[in-house]
C-alpha angles and dihedrals in degrees: 000000000000112000090230091061091062097037105033126243108323091212090069087075090059104032134034117212119217123189111216113209120222138067123333096026114241140188126210126195124206127191114247123227087257090052091050088064088071093059096094092050093050091045092050090049089051089052093049091050092051092051095046104035095108092058092043092051095043095251095305121106124194115254090013094282 
């Protein structure tokens, strides 16, 4: 049995889903307070990626950047 079946969708702890009525139908997602605690981790990973992208891409950056 998939763990998500017995414990629910784990993303619900990080994101809240809101159905927006109207046409066309839409869905919005908002970060929960628990999910906001991941912000610093994602931010630091983004910084690391920006600093190391030349190495990761083998010295070639898309669009000459």
